[in-house]
C-alpha positions in Angstrom: -56.5 -9.4 43.4 -54.5 -7.9 46.2 -53.9 -11.4 47.7 -52.5 -12.6 44.3 -50.2 -9.6 44.1 -48.9 -10.2 47.7 -48.3 -14.0 46.8 -46.4 -13.0 43.7 -44.2 -10.6 45.6 -43.6 -13.1 48.4 -42.9 -16.0 45.9 -40.2 -13.8 44.1 -38.7 -12.6 47.3 -38.3 -16.3 48.6 -37.1 -17.8 45.4 -34.6 -15.0 44.3 -31.7 -16.6 46.3 -32.2 -19.9 44.5 -32.4 -18.2 41.1 -29.2 -16.1 41.9 -27.0 -19.2 42.8 -23.3 -18.7 42.3 -22.5 -21.0 39.3 -18.8 -20.5 40.1 -19.1 -22.8 43.1 -17.2 -26.0 42.5 -14.8 -24.6 39.8 -12.1 -23.6 42.3 -9.7 -26.3 41.4 -10.0 -25.4 37.7 -9.4 -21.7 38.2 -5.7 -21.8 37.5 -6.3 -23.5 34.2 -8.7 -20.9 32.8 -7.1 -18.9 30.0 -5.0 -19.6 26.9 -2.1 -22.0 27.1 0.7 -22.9 24.5 3.1 -25.8 24.7 5.3 -28.3 23.2 5.4 -32.1 23.7 6.4 -35.4 22.5 5.3 -39.0 22.5 4.2 -41.8 20.2 2.9 -39.6 17.4 6.0 -37.5 17.4 7.1 -34.1 18.6 4.8 -31.1 18.1 3.3 -28.0 19.5 -0.2 -26.8 20.3 -2.4 -24.5 22.2 -5.7 -24.7 24.0 -8.2 -22.5 25.8 -10.2 -23.2 28.8 -13.2 -20.9 29.6 -16.5 -20.9 31.4 -19.6 -21.2 29.2 -23.4 -21.1 29.7 -23.1 -18.6 32.7 -20.4 -20.7 34.4 -22.3 -24.0 34.4 -19.7 -25.8 32.2 -16.1 -25.2 31.2 -15.1 -25.5 27.5 -11.7 -26.6 26.5 -10.7 -26.3 22.8 -7.4 -27.3 21.6 -5.2 -27.6 18.5 -2.0 -29.5 18.1 0.3 -29.8 15.0 2.9 -32.6 14.6 5.2 -32.1 11.6 5.9 -34.9 9.1 8.9 -36.9 10.3 10.7 -40.2 9.5 8.1 -41.3 7.0 5.2 -40.2 9.2 2.7 -37.8 7.8 1.9 -34.4 9.4 -0.9 -34.5 12.0 -3.3 -31.8 12.7 -5.5 -32.5 15.8 -8.4 -30.4 17.1 -10.4 -31.2 20.1 -13.3 -29.9 22.3 -14.0 -31.0 25.9 -16.9 -30.0 28.1 -16.4 -30.3 31.9 -19.6 -30.4 33.8 -21.0 -30.7 37.3 -23.0 -33.5 38.9 -26.3 -32.8 40.6 -24.4 -31.8 43.7 -22.6 -29.1 41.9 -19.2 -30.8 41.8 -17.2 -31.0 38.5 -16.6 -34.7 38.3 -17.4 -35.6 34.6 -16.4 -34.4 31.2 -16.9 -35.4 27.6 -14.3 -35.0 24.8 -14.6 -35.0 21.0 -12.0 -34.6 18.4 -11.5 -34.5 14.6 -10.4 -38.1 14.6 -13.9 -39.2 15.6 -13.0 -40.0 19.2 -15.7 -39.5 21.9 -14.4 -40.0 25.5 -16.4 -39.9 28.7 -14.1 -39.1 31.7 -14.5 -39.2 35.4 -12.5 -36.5 37.1 -10.6 -36.8 40.5 -8.3 -34.2 42.2 -5.1 -34.3 44.2 -3.2 -31.3 45.7 -1.7 -30.1 42.3 -3.3 -32.4 39.8 -6.6 -32.8 38.0 -6.9 -36.4 36.7 -9.5 -37.4 34.0 -9.9 -41.2 33.5 -12.1 -42.7 30.9 -14.7 -45.2 31.7 -14.1 -48.9 31.0 -15.7 -50.0 27.7 -14.9 -53.6 26.8 -12.8 -54.0 23.7 -11.7 -50.4 23.7 -8.7 -48.6 25.1 -8.9 -46.4 28.3 -7.4 -43.0 28.6 -6.0 -40.9 31.4 -5.4 -37.2 31.1 -3.5 -35.4 33.9 -3.0 -31.7 34.3 -0.2 -31.1 36.8 0.5 -27.6 38.0 4.2 -27.0 38.1 4.3 -23.2 38.8 1.9 -20.3 38.7 1.7 -20.2 34.8 3.4 -23.5 34.0 1.8 -26.9 33.8 2.5 -30.5 32.6 -0.1 -32.3 30.6 0.2 -36.2 30.2 -2.0 -38.2 28.1 -1.8 -42.0 28.7 -3.5 -45.0 27.1 -4.2 -48.5 28.5 -5.1 -51.4 26.1 -8.4 -53.3 26.5 -6.8 -56.4 27.8 -5.0 -54.4 30.6 -7.4 -51.4 31.3 -5.5 -50.3 34.4 -2.0 -50.4 32.8 -1.6 -46.9 31.5 1.4 -46.1 29.2 2.4 -42.6 28.2 1.2 -41.6 24.8 2.1 -37.9 24.8 3.4 -35.4 27.4 4.3 -31.8 27.3 4.9 -28.6 29.2 2.4 -25.7 28.8 2.8 -22.1 29.5 -0.2 -19.8 30.1 0.0 -16.9 27.5 -3.3 -15.1 28.3 -5.2 -14.8 31.5 -9.0 -15.2 31.5 -11.2 -12.7 33.2 -12.9 -13.9 36.3 -15.7 -16.5 36.2 -19.0 -14.9 35.5 -21.1 -14.3 38.6 
């Protein structure tokens, strides 16, 4: 019995560092985006306003982005109410390089993520016969960002054209990532 007790104590002592891993690792480039943002933009669907939040979920293992955009009726076009959810997640090495997006228009988009000095760029995978999408978050100032959403037609999957673009201002900070 004593040997078993010593084994259990030793096992937990050796595995505790693995169990207490910092789930925040890898999210450094997303840190400035955490919080609540409001903005205005324009593009093919019209001019509108919206807001979104980005916050960690599942003990910091994923980031959840929820957004709402409203575009009023104009020039014979009906009003548009758009809601979306995106989950950003890490690969097996702990790097956030993938996301999946859903919206009330029944779109599901799988994105690959790349980074530059002041940009986070999400580009959808190539699927024959369907458009490709590119979503870029560009940090302009501490609490000011530009979001650009582009689309490429199936016959030219690398020829992205602007669909909608807007400036966003952070209106609410988010507490630190969970430890």
